[in-house]
C-alpha positions, 0 to 999 in steps of 0.5 A: 239550366238553359240548353237542356234538350230532353227530347228523344231526338236529342238524347239519341244524338247525345248517346250515339257513341256510347250506347246502342239506340238503333231500334231502341224505343224513344222513351228508353233512349230518353230515360237512358240520357236522363240517367246520364244527366242525374249521373252527373248531378248526384254523388255516387250512393245518393239514396235520395236521388235513387228513391226519387228515380226509382219512384218517378223515373229518371226522365220525369224526375229530371223534367220536375227538378228543372221546372222547380216542381220536384216538392214531394214524393211518397218515398221521400220528405220534403226536407230530403228533397230541398237538401237534394236539390241544394246538392244537385242544382248547382251541377245542372248544367248542359255543357259539362255533360256534353264534354263527359260524353264527348271524352267517352266517345273519343275513349271508346267508353261504353255506357251502361244503365239498368235494363241494358243487357250488359248491366250487372244485375248484382249491383241492384242489391245495393237498393236505393244506393245503386249506381244510377249508371256505369261507364266501362273501357274494355269488355263492358259486358264482363261485370254482368258475366262475373257471377262467381267473381272475387274481390281481392283487396287490401293495403296499399302499402303492402308488405312482400308477404301480402303481395305474395299471397295476393299474386298466388291466390289471384293467379290460381283463381283467375286461371281456373276461370274465376274473375278477380275484382279489385280497385287498381290501387297500389299494394294489394290490388295492383298485385292481384290485377297483375297475376290475373292478367299474367295467367290470361284470366279475367279481371275487373278494376273499379275506379273512383274517378272517371274511367279516362282518368287512370288513378293512381297515375303510376298504374296507368299502364296496368289500367290500360292492360286491365282494359284490353284484357278485361274491364275498367268500371266506374260510376262517375263520368269520364272527366270526373276526379277521384275524391276521398268520398268517392273511394269510399262509395267505390268500395260498395261496388266492389263488394256488390259486384263480387260474390265474395270479398278476400281481404289479404292485408290491412291495417286496423283502420284500413279502407279494405275493412270498409269493402268487407263491411259492405259486402256483409251488409250485402250477404256476400261471403268474406275471407281474410288472409292471416299474417304474422301476429306482430304485423300492423299490416294484418291487424285488420285481417284478424280483426275480420277474423275474431270479430266479424266472422270472416273465413280464414283464407290460406289458399285459393282452394279456401276461396272457391270453398267460400264461393260454394265450390266443392273441391276434393282433396288430391290422393296422398302418395302411395306410401301415405305421406303428405306431399312435400311443399315449400312450407316443409322446406322452411320447416326443414330449414329451421332449428329447434335449438338455434336461432336463425334469420330469414336470410339464413333460412333462405339460403338454406331452403333455397327460397327467396327471403319474401317467400320464407317470411311468408311461410314463417307467418303461416307457421307462426299462426299455426304455432309451429314456430317462434320468433325473436326479432328477426330470428326464428326457431322451430317450436315443435322440436324444443 
């Protein structure tokens, strides 16, 4: 515990490269630094730490902890504090905190704490489980300005259908000014981020480890691009590694930062359902994209639709409706017939008598096999087609 200096002067020196300290009151700077220390002591979502800090303030609570006098508060029991001290005290060391701040300085990482103009107030809805601090690369103000943002999440082992839908949704929404939030993972997350970047839209990646440690490693370039055009955010300090628990805790932040969560593809026990659960608990809107009934990759989405009241999402217009935006449908052509779309091309390529496989349908429609599969899945949900293995035919014409 030696080496800790909680004086305002020491706090200014420690935070000079990661937070504005000029013309800021000594007590405010000291509180910011105390939150940085608590951020290293407590794991994400530690409700006991959250309650203690909310009642006493980060600086006072830390001094009491260091002096061994943090024995009880009006919002925590003696047992909770005893267990808390057992978690926090082994990490109470100045060196690793100084090292994390040094990394943040070198990587131009911004510290955000409650009360900062750039703090995303929507995460305060998490109550005692709200983050004690956030660390951001890129546009640190973006999460606070995200407003009507959408989390697009789903399976890491996504199908071509899932990635296509994620990209279509993300590109359309981002191009219309809706920020896209996700976790930078393989599969659906990566597809959503890439599509938002491709149309010049805003996107936010929330990581389970430090923002200086891109994860997965295969998405290092993508995460760097997000940091350049949007924001990469984490609630754990620089240098912290992503762990299984931190991934689950990170999901609550994805839900809290966003006004709505859309699950594009998810297995029966997918972590994306965990994100949707947090969104529901926060009173946020939930949407799910239907998929082929035979696809295990969409079983979680169908579960959300059937058991948890998620809204069915088939287009970006559905997502905007989820956000409360009112859209007026485009007027039909003068002859009153609906406009031709890609799904109609797939329907035209089908036969009501002969079974046709995806490659045959792709050749007949002039579309890619992955696009054909996506539209076949939607037609299956609508009850317009039937399948036998990889072969399909038009149900309405039988």
